N, C-alpha and C positions, 0 to 999 in steps of 0.2 A: 846261697847267693850264686846266681848263674855265672857271674863274671869271674869268680875265683878259679884260679888255675893257671896253667902255662899254655900260652898260645903261640903258634908259629905262623908267620906270614905265608899265605898260599898264593895270593894274587893281589895286584894293585892296578888301579885305573886312574889316569889323570895326574900321575906323580910329577912328571917333568913340567907340565904347564903350570901346575899349582906352585911348585917350588920356585919357578922363574918369577911368577907373580909376587911371591913372598921375598924376592930379592936374594935368594940363596945363590952363592957363586957357582958357576958352571962346574968347577972341579968337584965340589961337594955333591952336586946333583948327579954327576956321572958316577961318583964313588958309591952313592946311596941307592942308585937305581936297581941294582941287582944284589945288594947286600942282604944277607939273611937278617930277619927281624924277629925277635922273640919278646913277648910280653909276659910278665909274671904278675898276676893280679892277686892281691891279698885283701881280705876284708873279714873281720871277725864279728862285726856287729851291724852290718848293713848301712853304716854311715861313714866310717873311717877307712879310707882306702890307701893302699900302698901299691903303686904300679912301677915295676922296674922294666925298663925298655933296654934291650941289647940290640944294637945295630952294628954288625961286623965287629970291629974291635972296641967300639964305644958302648958305654952303659951309663944310664942315669936313673934316678929314682924320684918319682913324684909322690908326695903325700898330700891328701886333702880330706876334708870332712864335708859331706854333702850339705849344701846350703850355706857354707861359710867361705869367706874370701881365702884364696890360696894363690901361691905363685908356683906355676908348673913350667915345664920345658915345652916350648912350642916349635914350629917349623924352623929349621936351621939352628936348633938348640938354643933359641933365644928365650929368656925368661918372660913369661906372660902372667898377668894378673887376671884371675877369673873367679867365678863362683860356679861350682859344678852342682847340677840338680839331678835328682833321680825322679824321672817322670815316666809312668807307664812302663817300667822296666828298662828305661834308657837313661844312660848318663849323658847329660847335655850341658852345654856351656856356650857362652859368647865371649869373645875377647877381641882386642884390637892390636894389630902389629903394623907399625909405620903408617898409620892412618887408614889401614884397611880393616874393616870389621869382618870377623869370621864367626861361623856357627860350627859347633862340633857336636857329634852324636856318636856314642858307642853303645852298641846293643848286641845281644846274643840272638841269633836267628837260627833255629834248629840247633845244630852242633857247631856253628861257626860264630865267630865274633866279627862284627862289622864295625869299622872305624871310619867315620865320614867327616871330612872337613869341607865346608862350602863358603864361597865368597864370590861376589861379582859374576855370577853365572858359571863359575868353575867349581867342579866337585872333584875331590881327591878321595877315593874310596880304597880302603885296604880290607881284605878278608883274611881272617886267621882261622886255622884249624886248632882244635884243642889237642894238646899233647898228653 
């Protein structure tokens, strides 16, 4: 499974604009802008995922099974309900936060993990290097 491993944030685009749209308070946006982000992805069977995210001093773990409803941590660390799908090697999902519909896609491109959130013409893209 290509997603499995530890990933370190290398670059991000659209962070501030996206977080403002999500209603994340300015002090959290400023604190998170340059915080180191690490993802640890575990999956033993191709369906059951455990993703631990560490952002500066904070850490949280999301668990989900592909194709089944799950509650995961969204922008601003708000709980969101979604169903994650595995389509053409991409983990995808759609969810709603405060009346705003979002599309999420996580995929491995070469030796990098791309994490993309999109809504209302705004895209927030994070690119991670494998550690």
